[in-house]
A tleap script that builds the chain and sets N, CA, C and O, in Angstrom:
source leaprc.protein.ff14SB
mol = sequence {
  NMET THR LEU PHE LYS HIE LEU LEU PHE VAL
  ILE PHE VAL ILE THR PHE VAL GLY TYR SER
  PHE ALA ASP ASP ILE TYR ASP VAL VAL ILE
  LYS ASP GLY LYS VAL MET ASP PRO GLU SER
  GLY LEU ASN ASP ILE ARG ASN VAL GLY ILE
  THR ASN GLY LYS ILE VAL ALA ILE SER GLU
  LYS ASP LEU ASN GLY LYS GLN ILE ILE ASN
  ALA LYS GLY LEU VAL VAL ALA PRO GLY PHE
  ILE ASP MET HIE GLU HIE GLY GLN GLU PRO
  GLN ASN TYR GLU PHE GLN ALA HIE ASP GLY
  VAL THR THR SER LEU GLU LEU GLU LEU GLY
  THR ASN ASP VAL PRO GLY TRP TYR ALA GLN
  ARG GLU GLY LYS SER LEU ILE ASN PHE GLY
  VAL SER ALA GLY HIE ILE PRO VAL ARG MET
  LYS CVAL
}
set mol.1.N position { 72.333 69.272 107.242 }
set mol.1.CA position { 72.607 69.645 105.867 }
set mol.1.C position { 73.095 68.431 105.098 }
set mol.1.O position { 73.754 67.542 105.636 }
set mol.2.N position { 72.757 68.429 103.858 }
set mol.2.CA position { 73.248 67.345 103.022 }
set mol.2.C position { 74.679 67.659 102.590 }
set mol.2.O position { 75.149 68.788 102.729 }
set mol.3.N position { 75.348 66.662 102.076 }
set mol.3.CA position { 76.730 66.834 101.606 }
set mol.3.C position { 76.796 67.915 100.535 }
set mol.3.O position { 77.732 68.714 100.520 }
set mol.4.N position { 75.824 67.947 99.650 }
set mol.4.CA position { 75.813 68.938 98.580 }
set mol.4.C position { 75.714 70.349 99.148 }
set mol.4.O position { 76.412 71.253 98.689 }
set mol.5.N position { 74.850 70.543 100.145 }
set mol.5.CA position { 74.703 71.861 100.758 }
set mol.5.C position { 75.985 72.269 101.484 }
set mol.5.O position { 76.365 73.440 101.445 }
set mol.6.N position { 76.657 71.327 102.143 }
set mol.6.CA position { 77.944 71.614 102.797 }
set mol.6.C position { 78.976 72.079 101.769 }
set mol.6.O position { 79.700 73.050 101.987 }
set mol.7.N position { 79.024 71.368 100.658 }
set mol.7.CA position { 79.967 71.703 99.604 }
set mol.7.C position { 79.675 73.093 99.035 }
set mol.7.O position { 80.600 73.878 98.824 }
set mol.8.N position { 78.409 73.404 98.787 }
set mol.8.CA position { 78.049 74.728 98.294 }
set mol.8.C position { 78.428 75.808 99.296 }
set mol.8.O position { 78.904 76.875 98.909 }
set mol.9.N position { 78.219 75.539 100.584 }
set mol.9.CA position { 78.570 76.504 101.620 }
set mol.9.C position { 80.077 76.764 101.628 }
set mol.9.O position { 80.502 77.916 101.713 }
set mol.10.N position { 80.883 75.714 101.540 }
set mol.10.CA position { 82.342 75.860 101.523 }
set mol.10.C position { 82.777 76.649 100.293 }
set mol.10.O position { 83.626 77.534 100.400 }
set mol.11.N position { 82.215 76.345 99.136 }
set mol.11.CA position { 82.553 77.074 97.912 }
set mol.11.C position { 82.179 78.553 98.054 }
set mol.11.O position { 82.936 79.429 97.636 }
set mol.12.N position { 81.018 78.829 98.642 }
set mol.12.CA position { 80.599 80.207 98.865 }
set mol.12.C position { 81.596 80.943 99.765 }
set mol.12.O position { 82.018 82.056 99.453 }
set mol.13.N position { 81.963 80.321 100.867 }
set mol.13.CA position { 82.896 80.954 101.810 }
set mol.13.C position { 84.233 81.234 101.139 }
set mol.13.O position { 84.782 82.327 101.283 }
set mol.14.N position { 84.761 80.256 100.407 }
set mol.14.CA position { 86.051 80.433 99.735 }
set mol.14.C position { 85.968 81.540 98.686 }
set mol.14.O position { 86.886 82.350 98.557 }
set mol.15.N position { 84.867 81.570 97.940 }
set mol.15.CA position { 84.741 82.520 96.845 }
set mol.15.C position { 84.476 83.935 97.327 }
set mol.15.O position { 85.108 84.875 96.845 }
set mol.16.N position { 83.563 84.106 98.259 }
set mol.16.CA position { 83.112 85.446 98.616 }
set mol.16.C position { 83.683 85.980 99.926 }
set mol.16.O position { 83.705 87.194 100.129 }
set mol.17.N position { 84.132 85.130 100.797 }
set mol.17.CA position { 84.654 85.577 102.081 }
set mol.17.C position { 86.172 85.533 102.090 }
set mol.17.O position { 86.800 86.292 102.829 }
set mol.18.N position { 86.767 84.680 101.303 }
set mol.18.CA position { 88.217 84.510 101.298 }
set mol.18.C position { 88.590 83.376 102.228 }
set mol.18.O position { 87.756 82.902 103.001 }
set mol.19.N position { 89.816 82.944 102.162 }
set mol.19.CA position { 90.231 81.839 102.996 }
set mol.19.C position { 91.668 82.029 103.401 }
set mol.19.O position { 92.428 82.757 102.763 }
set mol.20.N position { 92.017 81.367 104.461 }
set mol.20.CA position { 93.393 81.377 104.945 }
set mol.20.C position { 93.613 80.084 105.702 }
set mol.20.O position { 93.544 80.050 106.931 }
set mol.21.N position { 93.876 79.022 104.962 }
set mol.21.CA position { 94.109 77.737 105.611 }
set mol.21.C position { 95.453 77.720 106.310 }
set mol.21.O position { 95.620 77.032 107.318 }
set mol.22.N position { 96.399 78.456 105.797 }
set mol.22.CA position { 97.717 78.563 106.415 }
set mol.22.C position { 98.311 79.897 105.994 }
set mol.22.O position { 98.064 80.378 104.888 }
set mol.23.N position { 99.088 80.484 106.876 }
set mol.23.CA position { 99.748 81.745 106.526 }
set mol.23.C position { 100.775 81.495 105.433 }
set mol.23.O position { 101.418 80.446 105.388 }
set mol.24.N position { 100.917 82.482 104.552 }
set mol.24.CA position { 101.949 82.385 103.524 }
set mol.24.C position { 103.316 82.378 104.180 }
set mol.24.O position { 103.544 83.080 105.165 }
set mol.25.N position { 104.210 81.596 103.642 }
set mol.25.CA position { 105.589 81.582 104.117 }
set mol.25.C position { 106.455 82.046 102.958 }
set mol.25.O position { 106.504 81.406 101.907 }
set mol.26.N position { 107.135 83.165 103.160 }
set mol.26.CA position { 107.969 83.766 102.131 }
set mol.26.C position { 109.383 83.222 102.233 }
set mol.26.O position { 109.788 82.716 103.280 }
set mol.27.N position { 110.128 83.327 101.150 }
set mol.27.CA position { 111.535 82.909 101.186 }
set mol.27.C position { 112.313 83.784 102.162 }
set mol.27.O position { 113.092 83.286 102.975 }
set mol.28.N position { 112.092 85.090 102.072 }
set mol.28.CA position { 112.774 86.062 102.930 }
set mol.28.C position { 111.754 87.080 103.411 }
set mol.28.O position { 110.897 87.520 102.646 }
set mol.29.N position { 111.849 87.447 104.668 }
set mol.29.CA position { 111.049 88.549 105.204 }
set mol.29.C position { 112.009 89.579 105.772 }
set mol.29.O position { 112.861 89.262 106.603 }
set mol.30.N position { 111.862 90.808 105.317 }
set mol.30.CA position { 112.599 91.926 105.900 }
set mol.30.C position { 111.636 92.566 106.890 }
set mol.30.O position { 110.618 93.141 106.505 }
set mol.31.N position { 111.974 92.458 108.172 }
set mol.31.CA position { 111.040 92.782 109.252 }
set mol.31.C position { 111.331 94.144 109.881 }
set mol.31.O position { 112.476 94.476 110.187 }
set mol.32.N position { 110.282 94.906 110.061 }
set mol.32.CA position { 110.306 96.160 110.830 }
set mol.32.C position { 111.278 97.210 110.311 }
set mol.32.O position { 111.842 97.973 111.096 }
set mol.33.N position { 111.480 97.258 108.995 }
set mol.33.CA position { 112.336 98.291 108.411 }
set mol.33.C position { 111.511 99.475 107.955 }
set mol.33.O position { 110.315 99.347 107.693 }
set mol.34.N position { 112.148 100.619 107.861 }
set mol.34.CA position { 111.478 101.798 107.311 }
set mol.34.C position { 111.489 101.642 105.794 }
set mol.34.O position { 112.530 101.778 105.151 }
set mol.35.N position { 110.324 101.359 105.236 }
set mol.35.CA position { 110.205 101.100 103.803 }
set mol.35.C position { 109.967 102.424 103.089 }
set mol.35.O position { 109.038 103.167 103.407 }
set mol.36.N position { 110.834 102.699 102.114 }
set mol.36.CA position { 110.719 103.929 101.340 }
set mol.36.C position { 110.517 103.571 99.876 }
set mol.36.O position { 111.316 102.843 99.287 }
set mol.37.N position { 109.449 104.086 99.301 }
set mol.37.CA position { 109.149 103.850 97.890 }
set mol.37.C position { 108.782 105.195 97.263 }
set mol.37.O position { 107.661 105.672 97.436 }
set mol.38.N position { 109.723 105.810 96.535 }
set mol.38.CA position { 109.448 107.119 95.948 }
set mol.38.C position { 108.233 107.134 95.021 }
set mol.38.O position { 107.535 108.145 94.929 }
set mol.39.N position { 107.978 106.028 94.340 }
set mol.39.CA position { 106.868 105.999 93.388 }
set mol.39.C position { 105.525 106.156 94.086 }
set mol.39.O position { 104.672 106.914 93.624 }
set mol.40.N position { 105.326 105.439 95.206 }
set mol.40.CA position { 104.040 105.498 95.901 }
set mol.40.C position { 104.032 106.517 97.036 }
set mol.40.O position { 102.965 106.874 97.536 }
set mol.41.N position { 105.209 106.989 97.451 }
set mol.41.CA position { 105.296 107.927 98.567 }
set mol.41.C position { 105.324 107.234 99.922 }
set mol.41.O position { 105.309 107.903 100.955 }
set mol.42.N position { 105.365 105.904 99.937 }
set mol.42.CA position { 105.411 105.177 101.204 }
set mol.42.C position { 106.705 105.489 101.935 }
set mol.42.O position { 107.785 105.452 101.345 }
set mol.43.N position { 106.591 105.797 103.229 }
set mol.43.CA position { 107.739 106.103 104.068 }
set mol.43.C position { 107.352 105.760 105.500 }
set mol.43.O position { 107.097 106.651 106.310 }
set mol.44.N position { 107.308 104.458 105.810 }
set mol.44.CA position { 106.834 104.015 107.120 }
set mol.44.C position { 107.404 102.645 107.448 }
set mol.44.O position { 108.013 102.001 106.594 }
set mol.45.N position { 107.209 102.197 108.686 }
set mol.45.CA position { 107.686 100.894 109.140 }
set mol.45.C position { 106.785 99.809 108.549 }
set mol.45.O position { 105.565 99.845 108.708 }
set mol.46.N position { 107.404 98.847 107.866 }
set mol.46.CA position { 106.653 97.763 107.229 }
set mol.46.C position { 107.479 96.478 107.270 }
set mol.46.O position { 108.667 96.486 107.593 }
set mol.47.N position { 106.815 95.381 106.934 }
set mol.47.CA position { 107.448 94.086 106.736 }
set mol.47.C position { 107.340 93.761 105.246 }
set mol.47.O position { 106.298 93.977 104.627 }
set mol.48.N position { 108.423 93.242 104.683 }
set mol.48.CA position { 108.471 92.968 103.250 }
set mol.48.C position { 108.654 91.474 103.042 }
set mol.48.O position { 109.588 90.878 103.579 }
set mol.49.N position { 107.760 90.863 102.258 }
set mol.49.CA position { 107.851 89.443 101.939 }
set mol.49.C position { 108.398 89.250 100.538 }
set mol.49.O position { 107.910 89.854 99.583 }
set mol.50.N position { 109.423 88.399 100.416 }
set mol.50.CA position { 110.080 88.155 99.130 }
set mol.50.C position { 110.003 86.669 98.813 }
set mol.50.O position { 110.350 85.831 99.645 }
set mol.51.N position { 109.549 86.345 97.614 }
set mol.51.CA position { 109.483 84.965 97.142 }
set mol.51.C position { 110.064 84.914 95.733 }
set mol.51.O position { 109.735 85.744 94.887 }
set mol.52.N position { 110.925 83.941 95.491 }
set mol.52.CA position { 111.572 83.786 94.182 }
set mol.52.C position { 112.247 85.079 93.720 }
set mol.52.O position { 112.218 85.419 92.538 }
set mol.53.N position { 112.858 85.795 94.677 }
set mol.53.CA position { 113.608 86.994 94.340 }
set mol.53.C position { 112.768 88.217 94.036 }
set mol.53.O position { 113.306 89.232 93.591 }
set mol.54.N position { 111.447 88.153 94.265 }
set mol.54.CA position { 110.575 89.285 93.975 }
set mol.54.C position { 109.795 89.683 95.219 }
set mol.54.O position { 109.366 88.831 95.998 }
set mol.55.N position { 109.619 90.974 95.392 }
set mol.55.CA position { 108.783 91.470 96.488 }
set mol.55.C position { 107.343 91.125 96.155 }
set mol.55.O position { 106.824 91.529 95.114 }
set mol.56.N position { 106.690 90.369 97.051 }
set mol.56.CA position { 105.307 89.970 96.810 }
set mol.56.C position { 104.363 90.475 97.892 }
set mol.56.O position { 103.145 90.369 97.744 }
set mol.57.N position { 104.909 91.027 98.989 }
set mol.57.CA position { 104.054 91.549 100.049 }
set mol.57.C position { 104.772 92.653 100.798 }
set mol.57.O position { 105.958 92.545 101.110 }
set mol.58.N position { 104.030 93.722 101.084 }
set mol.58.CA position { 104.481 94.781 101.974 }
set mol.58.C position { 103.343 94.987 102.949 }
set mol.58.O position { 102.228 95.322 102.548 }
set mol.59.N position { 103.623 94.786 104.252 }
set mol.59.CA position { 102.541 94.727 105.218 }
set mol.59.C position { 102.932 95.341 106.557 }
set mol.59.O position { 104.097 95.323 106.955 }
set mol.60.N position { 101.925 95.887 107.242 }
set mol.60.CA position { 102.123 96.325 108.625 }
set mol.60.C position { 102.092 95.122 109.561 }
set mol.60.O position { 102.647 95.171 110.658 }
set mol.61.N position { 101.442 94.038 109.129 }
set mol.61.CA position { 101.318 92.834 109.949 }
set mol.61.C position { 102.581 91.990 109.830 }
set mol.61.O position { 103.314 92.097 108.847 }
set mol.62.N position { 102.833 91.150 110.831 }
set mol.62.CA position { 103.969 90.236 110.792 }
set mol.62.C position { 103.813 89.261 109.629 }
set mol.62.O position { 102.708 88.814 109.321 }
set mol.63.N position { 104.929 88.940 108.991 }
set mol.63.CA position { 104.955 87.963 107.909 }
set mol.63.C position { 105.859 86.812 108.316 }
set mol.63.O position { 106.824 87.004 109.057 }
set mol.64.N position { 105.548 85.618 107.832 }
set mol.64.CA position { 106.365 84.437 108.109 }
set mol.64.C position { 107.326 84.197 106.955 }
set mol.64.O position { 106.954 84.318 105.788 }
set mol.65.N position { 108.564 83.857 107.291 }
set mol.65.CA position { 109.540 83.603 106.248 }
set mol.65.C position { 110.534 82.541 106.650 }
set mol.65.O position { 110.771 82.304 107.834 }
set mol.66.N position { 111.119 81.896 105.636 }
set mol.66.CA position { 112.173 80.911 105.884 }
set mol.66.C position { 113.400 81.601 106.463 }
set mol.66.O position { 114.109 81.045 107.301 }
set mol.67.N position { 113.634 82.828 105.997 }
set mol.67.CA position { 114.731 83.641 106.521 }
set mol.67.C position { 114.140 84.983 106.936 }
set mol.67.O position { 113.399 85.603 106.173 }
set mol.68.N position { 114.465 85.428 108.137 }
set mol.68.CA position { 113.981 86.715 108.638 }
set mol.68.C position { 115.177 87.646 108.785 }
set mol.68.O position { 116.170 87.296 109.421 }
set mol.69.N position { 115.078 88.819 108.200 }
set mol.69.CA position { 116.111 89.842 108.355 }
set mol.69.C position { 115.513 90.959 109.196 }
set mol.69.O position { 114.542 91.598 108.792 }
set mol.70.N position { 116.095 91.193 110.365 }
set mol.70.CA position { 115.613 92.243 111.246 }
set mol.70.C position { 116.176 93.578 110.765 }
set mol.70.O position { 117.384 93.807 110.832 }
set mol.71.N position { 115.305 94.452 110.283 }
set mol.71.CA position { 115.730 95.738 109.740 }
set mol.71.C position { 115.321 96.897 110.639 }
set mol.71.O position { 115.266 98.042 110.189 }
set mol.72.N position { 115.037 96.610 111.899 }
set mol.72.CA position { 114.627 97.665 112.836 }
set mol.72.C position { 115.708 98.740 112.895 }
set mol.72.O position { 116.883 98.443 113.111 }
set mol.73.N position { 115.302 99.976 112.702 }
set mol.73.CA position { 116.233 101.092 112.709 }
set mol.73.C position { 116.959 101.297 111.391 }
set mol.73.O position { 117.803 102.186 111.281 }
set mol.74.N position { 116.637 100.475 110.378 }
set mol.74.CA position { 117.278 100.588 109.070 }
set mol.74.C position { 116.245 100.980 108.008 }
set mol.74.O position { 115.039 100.873 108.232 }
set mol.75.N position { 116.727 101.426 106.873 }
set mol.75.CA position { 115.864 101.827 105.760 }
set mol.75.C position { 115.854 100.722 104.713 }
set mol.75.O position { 116.902 100.191 104.346 }
set mol.76.N position { 114.666 100.382 104.238 }
set mol.76.CA position { 114.499 99.428 103.144 }
set mol.76.C position { 114.040 100.251 101.943 }
set mol.76.O position { 112.948 100.819 101.953 }
set mol.77.N position { 114.872 100.310 100.920 }
set mol.77.CA position { 114.574 101.171 99.771 }
set mol.77.C position { 114.984 100.472 98.492 }
set mol.77.O position { 115.749 99.508 98.527 }
set mol.78.N position { 114.476 100.954 97.345 }
set mol.78.CA position { 114.947 100.399 96.081 }
set mol.78.C position { 116.447 100.617 95.936 }
set mol.78.O position { 116.998 101.543 96.530 }
set mol.79.N position { 117.109 99.779 95.158 }
set mol.79.CA position { 118.536 99.954 94.926 }
set mol.79.C position { 118.822 101.249 94.201 }
set mol.79.O position { 118.005 101.737 93.420 }
set mol.80.N position { 119.997 101.800 94.471 }
set mol.80.CA position { 120.378 103.059 93.853 }
set mol.80.C position { 121.182 102.808 92.584 }
set mol.80.O position { 121.887 101.805 92.475 }
set mol.81.N position { 121.074 103.718 91.633 }
set mol.81.CA position { 121.809 103.642 90.374 }
set mol.81.C position { 122.831 104.769 90.361 }
set mol.81.O position { 122.474 105.944 90.449 }
set mol.82.N position { 124.105 104.403 90.251 }
set mol.82.CA position { 125.180 105.385 90.154 }
set mol.82.C position { 125.488 105.570 88.674 }
set mol.82.O position { 126.048 104.679 88.036 }
set mol.83.N position { 125.123 106.720 88.135 }
set mol.83.CA position { 125.244 106.953 86.693 }
set mol.83.C position { 126.581 107.561 86.290 }
set mol.83.O position { 126.808 107.841 85.113 }
set mol.84.N position { 127.470 107.766 87.264 }
set mol.84.CA position { 128.736 108.418 86.946 }
set mol.84.C position { 129.842 107.823 87.823 }
set mol.84.O position { 130.342 108.485 88.733 }
set mol.85.N position { 130.214 106.595 87.551 }
set mol.85.CA position { 131.220 105.888 88.343 }
set mol.85.C position { 132.399 105.540 87.455 }
set mol.85.O position { 132.260 104.763 86.511 }
set mol.86.N position { 133.563 106.113 87.752 }
set mol.86.CA position { 134.756 105.818 86.963 }
set mol.86.C position { 135.465 104.553 87.425 }
set mol.86.O position { 136.098 103.879 86.613 }
set mol.87.N position { 135.374 104.216 88.702 }
set mol.87.CA position { 136.098 103.057 89.232 }
set mol.87.C position { 135.338 101.772 89.003 }
set mol.87.O position { 134.827 101.180 89.954 }
set mol.88.N position { 135.253 101.334 87.782 }
set mol.88.CA position { 134.474 100.151 87.425 }
set mol.88.C position { 135.299 98.879 87.640 }
set mol.88.O position { 135.674 98.195 86.689 }
set mol.89.N position { 135.568 98.584 88.904 }
set mol.89.CA position { 136.366 97.420 89.284 }
set mol.89.C position { 135.625 96.648 90.372 }
set mol.89.O position { 134.824 97.233 91.100 }
set mol.90.N position { 135.882 95.323 90.498 }
set mol.90.CA position { 135.163 94.509 91.481 }
set mol.90.C position { 135.201 95.066 92.916 }
set mol.90.O position { 134.187 95.013 93.613 }
set mol.91.N position { 136.329 95.591 93.362 }
set mol.91.CA position { 136.398 96.109 94.728 }
set mol.91.C position { 135.490 97.332 94.894 }
set mol.91.O position { 134.834 97.481 95.925 }
set mol.92.N position { 135.452 98.197 93.893 }
set mol.92.CA position { 134.559 99.358 93.967 }
set mol.92.C position { 133.098 98.936 93.940 }
set mol.92.O position { 132.264 99.542 94.613 }
set mol.93.N position { 132.781 97.897 93.167 }
set mol.93.CA position { 131.410 97.388 93.153 }
set mol.93.C position { 131.015 96.891 94.544 }
set mol.93.O position { 129.874 97.073 94.970 }
set mol.94.N position { 131.953 96.267 95.247 }
set mol.94.CA position { 131.675 95.793 96.610 }
set mol.94.C position { 131.384 96.976 97.535 }
set mol.94.O position { 130.439 96.929 98.322 }
set mol.95.N position { 132.187 98.030 97.444 }
set mol.95.CA position { 131.944 99.221 98.263 }
set mol.95.C position { 130.580 99.817 97.950 }
set mol.95.O position { 129.844 100.215 98.852 }
set mol.96.N position { 130.252 99.875 96.672 }
set mol.96.CA position { 128.964 100.444 96.279 }
set mol.96.C position { 127.804 99.598 96.802 }
set mol.96.O position { 126.788 100.143 97.234 }
set mol.97.N position { 127.944 98.277 96.768 }
set mol.97.CA position { 126.885 97.400 97.276 }
set mol.97.C position { 126.603 97.704 98.745 }
set mol.97.O position { 125.448 97.680 99.170 }
set mol.98.N position { 127.644 97.989 99.521 }
set mol.98.CA position { 127.456 98.345 100.941 }
set mol.98.C position { 126.693 99.660 101.096 }
set mol.98.O position { 126.070 99.894 102.132 }
set mol.99.N position { 126.738 100.514 100.085 }
set mol.99.CA position { 126.018 101.788 100.119 }
set mol.99.C position { 124.625 101.691 99.513 }
set mol.99.O position { 123.920 102.697 99.441 }
set mol.100.N position { 124.212 100.504 99.074 }
set mol.100.CA position { 122.881 100.332 98.504 }
set mol.100.C position { 122.813 100.516 97.006 }
set mol.100.O position { 121.725 100.526 96.431 }
set mol.101.N position { 123.977 100.664 96.356 }
set mol.101.CA position { 123.992 100.795 94.897 }
set mol.101.C position { 123.796 99.403 94.294 }
set mol.101.O position { 124.482 98.452 94.671 }
set mol.102.N position { 122.860 99.294 93.362 }
set mol.102.CA position { 122.624 98.018 92.690 }
set mol.102.C position { 123.066 98.045 91.232 }
set mol.102.O position { 123.213 96.996 90.605 }
set mol.103.N position { 123.279 99.254 90.689 }
set mol.103.CA position { 123.736 99.397 89.308 }
set mol.103.C position { 124.738 100.543 89.238 }
set mol.103.O position { 124.477 101.642 89.727 }
set mol.104.N position { 125.894 100.271 88.622 }
set mol.104.CA position { 126.944 101.271 88.472 }
set mol.104.C position { 127.235 101.451 86.988 }
set mol.104.O position { 127.527 100.485 86.283 }
set mol.105.N position { 127.153 102.687 86.520 }
set mol.105.CA position { 127.317 102.967 85.094 }
set mol.105.C position { 128.461 103.953 84.850 }
set mol.105.O position { 128.634 104.916 85.597 }
set mol.106.N position { 129.217 103.704 83.820 }
set mol.106.CA position { 130.252 104.625 83.352 }
set mol.106.C position { 129.716 105.250 82.077 }
set mol.106.O position { 129.879 104.700 80.988 }
set mol.107.N position { 129.070 106.411 82.219 }
set mol.107.CA position { 128.410 107.032 81.074 }
set mol.107.C position { 129.085 108.312 80.605 }
set mol.107.O position { 128.706 108.870 79.576 }
set mol.108.N position { 130.086 108.786 81.352 }
set mol.108.CA position { 130.722 110.032 80.936 }
set mol.108.C position { 131.799 109.778 79.882 }
set mol.108.O position { 131.679 110.225 78.741 }
set mol.109.N position { 132.840 109.063 80.271 }
set mol.109.CA position { 133.931 108.809 79.325 }
set mol.109.C position { 133.669 107.584 78.466 }
set mol.109.O position { 134.027 107.566 77.289 }
set mol.110.N position { 133.053 106.566 79.039 }
set mol.110.CA position { 132.765 105.350 78.286 }
set mol.110.C position { 134.032 104.610 77.879 }
set mol.110.O position { 135.072 104.722 78.528 }
set mol.111.N position { 133.924 103.857 76.798 }
set mol.111.CA position { 135.043 103.051 76.313 }
set mol.111.C position { 134.996 102.977 74.789 }
set mol.111.O position { 133.971 103.263 74.169 }
set mol.112.N position { 136.115 102.591 74.207 }
set mol.112.CA position { 136.120 102.380 72.756 }
set mol.112.C position { 135.895 100.910 72.413 }
set mol.112.O position { 135.773 100.567 71.237 }
set mol.113.N position { 135.840 100.031 73.425 }
set mol.113.CA position { 135.668 98.592 73.213 }
set mol.113.C position { 134.578 98.072 74.157 }
set mol.113.O position { 134.881 97.469 75.187 }
set mol.114.N position { 133.330 98.304 73.808 }
set mol.114.CA position { 132.214 97.929 74.678 }
set mol.114.C position { 132.184 96.420 74.944 }
set mol.114.O position { 132.085 96.030 76.107 }
set mol.115.N position { 132.263 95.544 73.921 }
set mol.115.CA position { 132.239 94.100 74.206 }
set mol.115.C position { 133.401 93.654 75.106 }
set mol.115.O position { 133.205 92.837 76.007 }
set mol.116.N position { 134.589 94.178 74.871 }
set mol.116.CA position { 135.742 93.828 75.700 }
set mol.116.C position { 135.584 94.306 77.126 }
set mol.116.O position { 135.985 93.616 78.063 }
set mol.117.N position { 134.999 95.489 77.301 }
set mol.117.CA position { 134.765 96.057 78.623 }
set mol.117.C position { 133.843 95.143 79.435 }
set mol.117.O position { 134.115 94.843 80.597 }
set mol.118.N position { 132.750 94.706 78.803 }
set mol.118.CA position { 131.812 93.804 79.490 }
set mol.118.C position { 132.464 92.445 79.782 }
set mol.118.O position { 132.291 91.900 80.872 }
set mol.119.N position { 133.198 91.907 78.834 }
set mol.119.CA position { 133.843 90.596 79.018 }
set mol.119.C position { 134.818 90.629 80.191 }
set mol.119.O position { 134.937 89.652 80.931 }
set mol.120.N position { 135.506 91.742 80.359 }
set mol.120.CA position { 136.487 91.879 81.435 }
set mol.120.C position { 135.826 91.842 82.819 }
set mol.120.O position { 136.480 91.473 83.794 }
set mol.121.N position { 134.551 92.212 82.924 }
set mol.121.CA position { 133.869 92.304 84.214 }
set mol.121.C position { 132.879 91.163 84.474 }
set mol.121.O position { 132.439 90.964 85.607 }
set mol.122.N position { 132.542 90.437 83.451 }
set mol.122.CA position { 131.537 89.376 83.564 }
set mol.122.C position { 131.894 88.390 84.679 }
set mol.122.O position { 133.008 87.868 84.728 }
set mol.123.N position { 130.930 88.145 85.574 }
set mol.123.CA position { 131.108 87.178 86.655 }
set mol.123.C position { 131.970 87.661 87.811 }
set mol.123.O position { 132.289 86.877 88.705 }
set mol.124.N position { 132.355 88.938 87.815 }
set mol.124.CA position { 133.231 89.457 88.868 }
set mol.124.C position { 132.573 90.577 89.672 }
set mol.124.O position { 133.263 91.308 90.382 }
set mol.125.N position { 131.271 90.719 89.574 }
set mol.125.CA position { 130.626 91.865 90.194 }
set mol.125.C position { 129.462 91.451 91.080 }
set mol.125.O position { 128.715 90.529 90.752 }
set mol.126.N position { 129.318 92.140 92.200 }
set mol.126.CA position { 128.175 91.930 93.088 }
set mol.126.C position { 126.943 92.706 92.624 }
set mol.126.O position { 125.826 92.436 93.064 }
set mol.127.N position { 127.161 93.679 91.726 }
set mol.127.CA position { 126.069 94.536 91.286 }
set mol.127.C position { 126.032 94.585 89.756 }
set mol.127.O position { 126.925 94.066 89.086 }
set mol.128.N position { 124.997 95.210 89.223 }
set mol.128.CA position { 124.886 95.415 87.774 }
set mol.128.C position { 125.846 96.521 87.348 }
set mol.128.O position { 126.168 97.405 88.141 }
set mol.129.N position { 126.298 96.475 86.117 }
set mol.129.CA position { 127.220 97.489 85.623 }
set mol.129.C position { 126.936 97.765 84.160 }
set mol.129.O position { 126.304 96.962 83.474 }
set mol.130.N position { 127.413 98.919 83.685 }
set mol.130.CA position { 127.207 99.260 82.288 }
set mol.130.C position { 128.154 100.363 81.860 }
set mol.130.O position { 128.748 101.058 82.685 }
set mol.131.N position { 128.279 100.504 80.553 }
set mol.131.CA position { 129.189 101.496 79.982 }
set mol.131.C position { 128.597 102.026 78.685 }
set mol.131.O position { 127.786 101.366 78.035 }
set mol.132.N position { 129.017 103.226 78.327 }
set mol.132.CA position { 128.628 103.783 77.036 }
set mol.132.C position { 129.823 103.719 76.088 }
set mol.132.O position { 130.970 103.586 76.516 }
set mol.133.N position { 129.533 103.815 74.809 }
set mol.133.CA position { 130.602 103.965 73.820 }
set mol.133.C position { 131.009 105.425 73.876 }
set mol.133.O position { 130.277 106.306 73.426 }
set mol.134.N position { 132.195 105.673 74.437 }
set mol.134.CA position { 132.609 107.042 74.691 }
set mol.134.C position { 133.233 107.716 73.479 }
set mol.134.O position { 134.045 107.119 72.772 }
set mol.135.N position { 132.850 108.953 73.250 }
set mol.135.CA position { 133.389 109.672 72.085 }
set mol.135.C position { 134.874 109.994 72.269 }
set mol.135.O position { 135.618 110.005 71.289 }
set mol.136.N position { 135.323 110.257 73.505 }
set mol.136.CA position { 136.731 110.594 73.708 }
set mol.136.C position { 137.634 109.394 73.415 }
set mol.136.O position { 138.561 109.532 72.617 }
set mol.137.N position { 137.406 108.209 74.027 }
set mol.137.CA position { 138.277 107.086 73.705 }
set mol.137.C position { 138.178 106.625 72.260 }
set mol.137.O position { 139.164 106.148 71.698 }
set mol.138.N position { 137.004 106.759 71.649 }
set mol.138.CA position { 136.850 106.379 70.249 }
set mol.138.C position { 137.650 107.336 69.373 }
set mol.138.O position { 138.355 106.899 68.462 }
set mol.139.N position { 137.548 108.629 69.637 }
set mol.139.CA position { 138.305 109.620 68.850 }
set mol.139.C position { 139.808 109.425 69.036 }
set mol.139.O position { 140.578 109.585 68.088 }
set mol.140.N position { 140.233 109.075 70.272 }
set mol.140.CA position { 141.649 108.839 70.520 }
set mol.140.C position { 142.136 107.629 69.740 }
set mol.140.O position { 143.254 107.631 69.224 }
set mol.141.N position { 141.299 106.587 69.651 }
set mol.141.CA position { 141.701 105.395 68.922 }
set mol.141.C position { 141.781 105.668 67.419 }
set mol.141.O position { 142.674 105.158 66.742 }
set mol.142.N position { 140.867 106.457 66.908 }
set mol.142.CA position { 140.856 106.803 65.482 }
set mol.142.C position { 142.058 107.674 65.174 }
set mol.142.O position { 142.246 108.083 64.028 }
savepdb mol mol.pdb
quit
């Protein structure tokens, strides 16, 4: 074959057959965990590949990663949102993180000072947090 024909053959293989010169290496791989995704209904043992903080692969096959987390016997699920948490303090956020909570919200009573509430917690939490402007504290202040 001439060089041109070799080049065309390689381009054909890459385009129509696919290629795998090297296995992808993810930043983090969560290995052999029971992956639960309510949106798709997935509820089975899988490997999860994470790159730049985002899930980019969910596979039955082994994945390569810079960091491997063995999740055998554990559940891998989306983070939970607690919509009714009164203890909006750093220690409670730590407890919630251990339970899989990724966002804690105070939506029942709320606060009369939303900017001050956020400023008081900024940089002191392992998880996301939020508050509503509460009618009770606002009425009490008025």
